N, C-alpha and C positions, 0 to 999 in steps of 0.2 A: 758264739755268743759269750763264752767264758773268757775270751781274750779281750773283750771290749771293756773300757774303763767304766766304772759306776759313776753316773752323773752326780750323785750326792758327794762322792769322794772328790770329783773334779771341782765342784763348787767350793767344798771345804778347803781344798788345796789352794784355790785361787784367792780365797779370803786370807788364809794363813800366809801365803806368799806376799800378799799386799802388806800385812802387818810387819813383816821383817824389814823391808826397806824403809817403811814408814818410821820405825824405831831408829834405824840407822841414820836416816836423814835428820831426825830430831836431834840426835847426839852430835851430828856433824855440823849443825848450824852454828855460826859464830856467836859467841856469847855477847858480843857487842850489838848484835842485830836485835832491834826491838821485837818483842814477842808478837807473832802474828795474831790477828783477831780470832776469837773463838766464836762458836755458834751462840747466838742470843737465845735466851729462854723464851719459848713461845707457848702461850696459854691456849689450850685446846677447847674451843667453844662447845664442841659436842659433849664434853664432860661437864655436867652442871656444877661441879665443885671447883671449877676454874683451876685445874691442874695443868702443869706443863708436861711436855712429852716425856721428860726424864723421870717424872714422878708416877707414871702409869705402869701397871704391871705388864700389860701386853703392848706389842708394837703399834705405833701410830705413825701415819704419814701426813705431813702438813706441807702444802704448797701455797706460798703467799703470792701476792700479786706480781712481784718481780720474777719469781720462779715460773709463774704461769705465762708470762709475757710471750715467750717464744714457743711454749709447749701447748698452748691452747689449740685445740682442733675443733672441727665442726661437731664432734660427738664427745660425750663424757668418757666413754671407753677409750677412745684414741688419745684423749688428753692425759689419762692416767697410766696407760699401758707400759710406760717405761719404768715405773716404780717397782721395786722388788716385791714379789708376791702378787702383783696385779697385772692382768692382761685384759683383752677385750674380746667380745663375741664377734665383732667385725661382720657387718652385713652391708657390704658396699660402702657408700659414703654417707648415707642418711641415718643409719641406725647402728648403734654400738653401745653395749652396756659393759661396765666393769665386771671382770671375773676375778675373784679374790680367793687364793689358795685352792683353785680348782672349782670353787662354788660359784654358781651364777643364778639368774632368775630371781625368784622370791627369797633366796638365801642371802642376797646382797640388798640391803635396804638403802634406798636413796632418799635423802631428806634435804629440804631447802631451809636452812637455818633452823633445824629441828622439826619442821613440819613435813610429813611424808609427801613425796611427789606422786600424785595420783594420775598415772597415765596407763598405757596398755603394754609397757615394755617388759613386764614380768611374764606376760602371757606368751610372747613369741619374740625371737631375736630380730625379726624384721620390723618391729614397732619401736619408734624412736622414743628416747627419754625426753620428758616434757620440761626441759630447761636448757638454757643456752650457756655453754662454757665461756664464751667470749665476754659475757657480762658478769662473770663471777669475780669475786675479790679474793677468795681463799677457798681451798678444798682440803677437807680433813677426812682421812680414812681411819676408822676407829675399830678396834677389836677388843675383846675382853669383857670384864664385868659390866662396865658402863653401857655396852652395846645392848644389854637387856632392857634398858630404858626405852628402846625403840622397837622392841618385839623379840620374843623368844626365837622367831624364825630367822633372825639375822645371824646365821651360823657362820657365814663367810665374813661379814663385817658390815659396817655402816659408813656410807659416803655422805658427808655433810657438806653441802655447797653453800657458801656464804655470799651474800650480795648486799647491795645498798638500797634495795627497792623500798624498804621501810627504814627511814633514818632513825638512829638511836641517840644522836646527840646534835647539838646546834653546830652548824658550820662555822669555822673560824673566820672566814671571809663572807661577804654578802652573797657571793655566788662562787661555787666550786664545781668542778667537773672534769671531764676528760673527753677527748676525741681520738679515735684510732682508725686508721686505714691500713689495709693489708691486701696483698695479692699473692697468688701461688701459681707456679707454672704447671705442675702435674695435672690438676683438675681445671686449669685455666680459671682460677677463682679470684673474685673480687669481693671484699667484705668491708663494711664500715660500721662502727659502733660509737655511741655517745652516751654520756651520763651527765646530769645536771642536778645540783642541790642548792637550794636557797631557803632562807627562813628568817624569822624574827618574831619576837614576843611569844616564844614558846612553840610556835608552829613551824614545821619544816616540811618543805615540798621537794620531791625527787621525781625525776623523769629519766628514762633510759630507753634505748632502742638499738636495733641491729638489723642490717640487711645483708644477705649473702647470696651470691650467684656462683655456683660451682658446676662445671660441666662434667661429662664422663672423664674419669681420671686415667692416666697412663699407668701401665704396669711395667715390670722389669722386662728386660730383653729376653726373647726366646719363647714367649707364650704362644701356644698353638691357636689361642682364641683371637689373636690380633694385638694391636698396640694399646687399645683402650677397652675398658669394661663397659659393655652396653648397659645402660640403665643405672650407672653409678653417679648420676648427677644429684645435686642437692641445692634447693633454693629455699631460703629461710627468711622470714620476717618476724621480728619479735619487738614488742613495745610494752612498757610498764610505767605506771604513774603511782606514786605513793604519797601519803600525807600522815604526819605523826605529830603528836604533842609531846614535848620534852620538858620535864620538870626537874627539880633538884633531886627527887627520889626515884626517878625512872622515866618511862615513856610508854605510850600506847599509840599504835598506828595501823593503817590499813593500806593495802595496795591492790591494784588490778593489773593483770598481765594477760596480754593477748599474743598467741603464737600461731603462725601459719607456716607450715612446711610442705614442700612438694619434693619428693625424692623417688628415684627408680628402685625397682626390685630385681636386681640381677639374678639370673638363674631360674626365674619363674618359667616353668615348663608346662605348656598346654598339652603336651603329648600324653599326660597322665589323667586328663579329664575323663571321667567315667570309671576310673579305677575304684575298686572297693575291696574291703576285707572280707575274707571268707575263712573264719577260724583264725589260724595262725599264718595265713597265706594271702598274698595280694592277687587279685584278679582284675584284669583290664579287658575292655571290650575287644572282641574280634579274634582272640587266640585260644580262649578256653583255659589258659593257664597264666594269663597276665604277663605275656612277654612280647606283645606287639600292639601297635595302635590299630585303629579300625581299618586303615588301608594297608596294614602289614608291613609298615616301614618304621624304622627307628629314627625319630625326628632329631635326636641329639639334644644338647643342652640349651640351644637357643630357642626351642619351642617353635621352630619353623618360621613362618612368615607372619605370625600373629602380632609381633612387636613386643616391647617390654612394658609390662604393666607398671603403674606408679601409685604412690600413696599421696593423697591430699589430706593433710592433717590440719585440724583446727582445735585450738584449746583456749579456753577462757578460765582464768583462775583468780580467785579472791584470797588474799592472805590477811590475817590479823595477828599481830605480834605485840606483846607487852611485857614489861618488867617493872616491878615495884620493890624497892628496898625497904626493909623493916615494915612489912605490911601490918603486922600485929604482934602481940607479945608471944615470944617463943620462936618466932620465925624471922629469918634475916632477908629472905628474898622470895618473891612470887613471880613465876614466869607463866605466860600464856601463849600458846601457839594454836592457830586454827587455819584451816584452808578449805575452800570449796572449789572443785574443778568440774567443768563441763567439757569433756573431751570427746572428739569424734574424728575418726579417719576413714576415708573411703579408699578402697583399692580399686583402681580404675584400669580397665582394659579397653584400649581404643578410646571411644567416646562414651563407654558404658560403665556405670558403677557396678562392679561385680559383687563386692562385699563391703558392708559398712560396720565398723566397730564403734560402739559408744560406751563411754564410761563416765557416769556421773557419781562423784564421790565427795565425801567430806571427812575431814580428820581434825580432831581437836585433842589437845593435851594441856594439862596444868601441872606445874611442878612447884613444890614448896620446900625450900631449904630451911631446915630448922637450926636454931642456935645450938652451940656445942652442949652436949649432955655427957658429963663425965668423960670428956675427951673425945666423944664421938661427934663427927660432923656428917650430915647426911641430907638426902632428898627423898621425899615421898611424892607420889603423883598418880595420875590416872590418865588414860587415853581411850578414845572411842573413835571408831572408823566405820563408815558405811560405804559400800561400793555397789552400784547398780550397773552391771555389765551386760552387754548384748552384742551379738554378731548376727547380721541379717544379710542373706544373699547366697551366692554360689558356694562360698567357703565358710559358711556358718557352722563350723565344726564343734561349737560349744553352745549349748542352750542358754538363753538369758537367765541370769541369776542375780541374787542380791546377797552380798556377804556382809555380815555385821560382826565386828570384833571389838571387844572391850577388855581392857587390861588395867591392873593395879601393879605398881612397882615401887621399889625402894632401893636406895643405894647408900651405904654407910662406909665411913673410913675412920681409922684410928691411927694416930701417929705417936710413936714413942722412940726417942733417940734417933738412930739412923734407920729405923724401920717404919714403914707405912703399910697398914693392912686395909683391905677394901673387900666389901661383899655386896652382892646384888641379889634381889629376889623379884620375880615377876610371875603373876598368874593372869591368864587370859582365857576368855570364853569366845567361841566362834560359832556362828549359825549361818548356814548357807541354804537359802530357799531357791529352788530351781524350777523352771517351767519344763514342759514336755513330758511329764509323767515320771521322771526319775525321782528317787527318794530324796527328801531334804536331809541334811546332815547336821549334827551337833558335835563339836569337839571342845575340849578344854585341855590346858597344859600349864605346868608349873616349871619355871626355870630358875636355877640358882647358880651363883658363881662366887668364887673367893679368890683373892690375890694378895700378894705381898711384894713390896719393893724394899730392897736392902741396899743402902748407900754405904758399901763396905770400904770405900776410899773416897777422898775428896772429889775425884773426877769420874768415879765408876758407880754403877748400880747394877743390881741383879734382880730381875723381876720374874715371878712365877704366878701363873693364874690357872685355875681349874674351873670348869663349868659343866653343868648338866642342864641342857635346855631342850625344850619341846618345840618342834615346828608343826603347825597344823596344816593339813593338805589344802591346796587351793582348789577353786571351782574348776579350773582347767584340768587339773590332775584327776579330779573326781568324775567329771562329766564329758570330757572331750570325746567326740565320735564323728570323725569325718576327714575329708581330704583338705590338706593345707598346702597349696601349690607353692607358696612363697618359700617355704623351707623344704619342699619336695618330700613331704611326709603325709602319711595317713595315721592320725592319732586316735587312740582308744583309751578312754579313762577307766577308772575303777572306783565305783561308789563305796566300796568296802575298805578303802585305804584307811589305815590308822595313823595317828600322829607318829612322827619320827623323833628319835631321841639322839641328841649329840652329847657325847662325853669327851670333852676336849681338855688338853693340858698344854700350856705354853711356857717356854723358858726363854727369857730374853736377857742378854748381857749387853750393857751399853758403856761406852766411854763418851761423855757428853761435853768435855771441856779439854782445852789444850790443843796443840797443833794437830794431833791425831784424834779423830773421833770415829766411833763405829757403833753399829747395832747389829747383833747376831741373834736370830730367833730360830728355835726349833719347835715344832708342834706335832701333836699326835691326836687325831680326832677319830674316835670309835663311834660309828653311826649305826644305831639300831633301827631297823625298818626304814632304811634310806629309800626315798621315793625317786625314781628316775624313769626315763623313757627307754625301755628295752626294745631293741630292734629284733623283730621276729622274722622279717622277710625283706628282701630287696628286689626290686625290678628296675633295671638300669640304675638311675639315681634316686628312685622313689623308695622311701623306707616306710615300713609298717612298724609304728611305735606303739607299744602298750605300756601304760604307766603301771609300774609294779613296785614291790618293796623287797629289799634284801639287805642284810647287814653288810656294811662296808667300812673300810678304814682309810683315812687320809693321813699321810705322814709327810712332813716337809721341812724345808729350811729357807730362810730369807736372811740375807746379810748385805751390809753395805759398810765400807770403811773409806774414810777420807783423810788425807794428809795434806796439810798446808806446808808446802816445801819452803817457801819464803813469802814475802809480802805480795808477790805477784802470782806465783803458780801454785796450783793444788792438783792432786791426783786422787781419783776415787776408783774403787773396785766394787762391783756388786755381783750377786748371784742369787738365784732362787731355784727351788726344785720342789715338786709335789708328786707323790706317788699315791694314786687312788685305785683301790682294787676291791673287788667283792670278796667277802669272807668265804672261804671254801674254793676259791679259784675264779679267775676271770677279771677283766678290767672294766672300768667305767668309761663311757664315751666322752670324747671331746675334752680331755684333760690336757692342759698345756705342758709342753716339753720344758726341760731345764734351760736356764739362761745363764750366761757369764758375760760380763761387760766391764769396760774400763772407760774412764773419762779424765781428760786433762783440761782444766779450765784456768783461765788467767784473768786478772783484773789489774789494769794499769791506768791510773788517773781516770779519765772519763770513758776508757775503752774496756770492754770485756769480750771474752771469746771462749770457745770450748771445742774439743774434739772428742767424739764418742765412737767407740768400737764395741759392738756387741755380737754375741753368737747365740743363736737359738738352736738347741739340739734337735736331732731327729726324734720324732715320736713314733716308736714302734711297739709301745705297750698299748695295744688298741683293743677295743671291744669287738664282739661278734659283728660281722658284716662291715666293720669300719676299716678304712684304708689308712696306711701309714702316711706320715708327712715328713718330707725331707727337711733337714736343718738348713740354716742360712746365716750369713754374716752381714751386718748392716754397719755402714760408716756414715756418721752425721757430723756436720760442721756448723758452727754458729758464731756470730759476732754482733756486737751492739755498741752504740755510742750514746751517752747521756749528757745532756747539757741544759743550760738555762738561757732564755732569751726574754728580756723584759719581764722577768718574774715568772715566766711560764717554763715548766719543766718539759723537756722533750726527749724522747727515746727513739732512736733509729736502729732497726735490727734487720738481720738477714740470716736465714738458716737454710742449709742444704741437707735434706733427709735422703737416705738411701743414695748416697753420692755415686756409688758404683753401678746403680741401676740394676740391682739384683732382683731376679724373679723369685718371689717368696710366697708361701701359703701359710695361713694361720690355722693350726689344727683345731682350734676351738670353734671355728665357723661352720655352720650348716652348709654354706655354699662356698667352701674354700676353693674348689676347682673352677667354679664359675666366676669368682671374684677374688683373684690374688691380691696381695697387698700392693699399695701404690709404689710405682717405680721412682726414679729420680724426681725430687720435688724441691724447688727453691721457693722459700717463703720470704717475702720482704714486707716490711711494715714500718709505720711511724705512729707514735702515740704522744699526744700532748696532754699535760695535766696542769690545770690552772686552779 
């Protein structure tokens, strides 16, 4: 082990190696050659003070519509997983949540234009996120002080997905919109999406929709389970209509969204039915020690001849959004966000509904931006959330509960010279009422943060942020008690869990202009009373998980450097690494391995293209009862053409992912062995914008 290179050193070396030729290329460029374009300044919507990426103390990822064109996938996790510091939970093709800096579940807040997405995806990785990436206009991943505006529990970060379902301005033409068609070879997928906006006399109407049919996807060559993953199909239908009134000082609007998903649950194993926990051990029928099924045979991962269960998801959501400039004296802007969600999904085995999950929730927030006071700009606000969750049926491993959370928050900034200082404060109260005789719980927590950005040179900035935040335990962590076959776990909650405390510091160095741009961030997060599912026992692939608390430390690096070689070619290097361990010894489960990658992209007239090569390291720093995951290399190619025809903009694109058909497993997945990553997949599409 001592002779193996440290992944953190490898990542740092790769970034440093990239900076040397970048500088050399810049010096070697002919002086007569016009300066290549630099990155444009992008305002981050998730920050209420309308700051750009370069002005924020902590790292921010922003993907606009053009960047998303070829990267959109069926799930939000797979859409973002190539960005530094972000990977996905990967549960087949129907469910995948972003994992940021090794944090997942409730520690990553997903919001739709500032309003929390109320689904069941934080409860278990087999539950899909209740929004559609193909209808998104921009995705922002935010960390740092402003993240406190969305909850002290957003320790990993906030993913803000922006869409057009509620128009915020009048369309320039009488009718505007887009149509996109795409197909993919790996899952034999066909998908189509449209959006349409029209309006007049202050009223603006918007409609959008999507339909996707994707079958079981192919995996890389050499998998013992065959060529395709059984139950990895995904069928989706989503539609939304919105109406808003737009005036000189702002807008107010409402939208209704209906979502229907049907996707399989790979790895669902009926061999474990009847298994139960006895103390710190698993017991299954027929063997007295939990090591055989009733007939004395090991059924393996496919669950015998029972077939692959699937999820039938139905979600109805109402959104209200509004903004008013100069609402009254002393305040420059008023923002309102509210959402109501009626969510249900059935887990179906054969023709029988085995388990039904329901989540009826509403979320509302109001933000007031005050006028400058002695150089201070800031926002104050309040948020309230109510969630009524229930699980009924064979795998109702959590009793019905009602969670109420209320919070007050403030964010202030002060700018002097080349320095900008920011600070955030949030206090929230939570109450969980549960059925079944378990005790109700009350928790409260206060989160604070501070940061500074120093533009020490015309093209450079150095940002530092520090925060101390409280995350309050969820109903599932407190009250889970039962078998969950989708993830092959038996989960036991702990009603005595306390709030966990995150003490985080970030340091970010950026170069945001010129031929060479980069962002390098290091972070250290000391977690007191960290809540996680500790594996107590394993029978075959079934894990006995008990939610417990232990002090833990997360340390890591995220870096990306890009050099514009000339007006056509640019080269990028990226790397990330996170080390998560328990204080006193031991590792946390399902932590992503380090990654190193490079990308060469080109743009010539109407053509664009790229070549990506990335390496994901072996993950051998594993928790008790956890298996190691081998590293792998991925090669991706892409090309696109953009033109205009009769005033209509069109884009034609093709992308080949995993071109070498590599067999690969994602360490963060509960079902990594039952559902490897997709093999060679060629995506082709066309998008018309009018």
